[in-house]
C-alpha positions in Angstrom: 103.0 201.3 -44.6 106.1 200.1 -42.7 109.4 199.2 -44.3 112.2 197.4 -42.5 115.7 198.6 -43.4 118.6 196.4 -42.4 121.8 198.4 -43.3 125.0 198.9 -41.2 126.5 201.8 -43.2 125.5 204.9 -41.3 125.6 207.3 -44.3 123.7 204.9 -46.6 121.1 204.2 -43.9 120.4 207.8 -43.1 120.0 208.6 -46.8 117.8 205.6 -47.4 115.6 206.1 -44.4 115.0 209.7 -45.4 114.2 208.8 -49.0 111.8 206.0 -48.0 110.1 208.3 -45.5 109.7 211.1 -48.0 108.0 208.5 -50.3 105.3 208.0 -47.7 106.5 204.9 -45.8 107.3 204.5 -42.1 110.9 203.1 -41.7 112.3 200.9 -39.0 116.1 200.8 -39.3 118.4 198.3 -37.7 122.2 198.0 -38.3 123.2 194.3 -37.8 122.1 190.9 -38.8 120.8 189.7 -35.4 118.7 192.8 -34.9 117.4 192.4 -38.4 116.4 188.8 -37.8 114.6 189.7 -34.6 112.8 192.6 -36.4 111.8 190.3 -39.3 109.7 188.3 -36.8 107.2 191.2 -37.0 104.6 190.5 -39.7 103.6 194.2 -40.1 106.1 195.1 -42.8 105.1 195.4 -46.4 108.7 195.0 -47.5 112.3 194.7 -46.3 115.5 196.2 -47.7 118.4 194.0 -46.7 122.2 194.6 -47.0 124.3 191.5 -47.3 127.5 192.7 -45.6 126.2 193.0 -42.1 128.0 192.6 -38.7 127.1 189.8 -36.3 125.1 187.8 -38.9 125.3 188.0 -42.7 122.4 189.3 -44.7 122.3 186.0 -46.6 121.8 184.1 -43.4 119.1 186.5 -42.2 117.4 186.0 -45.6 117.8 182.2 -45.4 116.4 182.0 -41.8 113.4 184.2 -42.7 112.4 182.0 -45.6 113.0 178.8 -43.6 110.6 180.1 -40.9 107.9 180.8 -43.5 108.3 184.6 -43.7 107.0 185.7 -47.1 107.5 189.4 -46.8 109.1 190.8 -49.9 112.9 191.2 -49.3 115.0 193.3 -51.6 118.8 192.7 -51.3 121.0 195.8 -51.4 124.7 195.0 -51.9 128.0 196.0 -53.5 128.6 192.3 -54.5 127.8 192.3 -58.2 129.1 189.0 -59.3 126.7 186.6 -61.0 127.3 183.9 -58.3 126.3 186.4 -55.6 123.2 187.4 -57.4 122.2 183.8 -58.1 122.8 182.9 -54.4 120.7 185.7 -53.1 117.8 185.0 -55.5 117.9 181.2 -54.8 117.8 181.7 -51.1 114.6 183.7 -51.5 115.3 187.4 -52.3 112.5 189.1 -54.3 115.0 191.5 -56.0 118.7 192.2 -56.1 119.9 195.8 -56.3 123.6 196.5 -56.7 125.2 199.5 -55.0 125.5 202.3 -56.0 121.9 202.7 -57.2 119.6 205.5 -58.0 117.0 206.2 -55.3 114.2 206.5 -57.9 114.9 203.0 -59.2 115.0 201.6 -55.7 111.6 203.1 -54.9 110.2 201.8 -58.2 111.5 198.3 -57.4 110.1 198.6 -53.9 106.6 199.5 -55.2 106.8 196.6 -57.6 107.6 194.2 -54.8 104.7 195.4 -52.8 102.4 195.1 -55.8 103.5 191.5 -56.2 102.9 190.9 -52.5 99.4 192.1 -52.9 98.8 190.0 -56.0 98.5 193.0 -58.4 100.5 193.4 -61.6 99.4 197.0 -61.9 99.8 199.8 -59.3 96.1 200.0 -58.4 94.8 198.3 -55.3 91.2 198.3 -54.1 87.6 197.8 -55.1 85.3 199.2 -57.8 84.3 202.0 -55.5 87.6 202.9 -54.0 91.2 202.4 -55.2 94.7 203.6 -54.3 97.5 204.0 -56.7 100.7 202.6 -55.2 102.9 204.6 -57.6 101.4 208.1 -57.1 99.9 207.8 -53.6 96.5 208.9 -54.8 93.0 207.6 -54.0 90.3 207.2 -56.7 86.7 207.2 -55.4 83.8 207.3 -57.8 86.0 208.7 -60.5 87.6 211.5 -58.4 91.3 211.3 -57.7 92.8 212.9 -54.6 96.3 212.9 -53.2 96.8 211.2 -49.8 99.1 212.0 -46.9 101.6 209.3 -45.9 99.4 208.1 -43.0 96.1 208.3 -45.0 97.8 206.1 -47.7 99.1 203.6 -45.2 95.8 203.3 -43.5 93.8 202.8 -46.7 96.5 200.3 -48.0 96.0 198.2 -44.9 92.2 198.2 -45.2 92.2 197.6 -49.0 94.5 194.6 -48.8 91.5 192.5 -47.7 88.2 194.4 -48.4 85.6 193.3 -45.9 88.2 192.3 -43.2 88.0 194.1 -39.9 91.2 195.8 -38.6 91.5 196.9 -35.0 93.0 200.2 -33.8 96.2 198.4 -32.8 96.5 196.8 -36.2 96.1 200.1 -38.0 98.5 201.9 -35.7 101.1 199.3 -36.4 100.8 200.0 -40.1 101.0 203.8 -39.9 103.6 204.3 -37.2 107.3 203.4 -37.1 109.2 202.3 -34.0 110.4 205.8 -33.0 107.2 207.6 -33.6 104.9 208.7 -30.7 101.5 207.0 -31.0 98.6 209.4 -30.4 95.5 207.9 -29.0 93.0 209.3 -31.6 95.1 209.3 -34.7 93.2 206.5 -36.4 89.9 208.2 -35.8 91.2 211.6 -37.1 92.6 210.0 -40.3 89.4 208.1 -40.9 87.2 211.2 -40.3 89.3 213.1 -42.8 89.1 210.4 -45.4 85.3 210.1 -45.0 84.9 213.9 -45.3 87.0 213.9 -48.6 86.0 210.6 -50.2 82.6 209.8 -48.8 81.1 208.8 -45.4 80.5 205.2 -46.5 84.0 204.3 -47.7 85.2 203.1 -44.3 82.7 201.5 -41.9 83.1 201.2 -38.2 82.4 197.8 -36.5 81.5 198.7 -33.0 84.0 197.3 -30.5 86.2 195.7 -33.2 87.6 198.2 -35.6 87.1 199.4 -39.2 86.6 197.8 -42.6 86.2 198.8 -46.3 83.1 197.3 -47.8 83.5 194.4 -50.3 82.2 194.7 -53.8 78.4 194.6 -53.8 77.9 195.6 -50.2 
């Protein structure tokens, strides 16, 4: 799963990118408001972490523009501005959450997971079908009562497929979900991940649709 980080402070950005990456997400990091606005045009992010005090264009303007254009990606505001008026302004413009610096990384990641759950329409941390589920909080898969830990890319791939069981996702769509900007895309990564998941969880959990891509069966199939 890809997260967009818009943060101009080098030290904060490095620490956040590492923490988010260690939690199993791919991170694309930009350091000014205009670059952030351009990056937000990409619909492949599951969430955005947005600083307000950005050069070239303020974070509040980036947020306002995104919502005006119909972008519904969860956006969590990160800022040192802790006044009530600032919090109200950010939430009214369209922020999904407002996190005041300094903050604990564990809390930030918990809020990030909660925002992603709300995006997927789930109050709880489980996403999937009766046969196959993933736990967004523990990065585990549950298949026919057996739980197994997932690698970051296994988790990202299953999350993409389980958002809409039955929908077909192409190789390109899956690659966009498991790779960040600066990562080298290997031609057979998707097949390798799916082969490993089928071996561990069952050959029928992910089905190939020849010439189109892959899908997870809907309930009852």
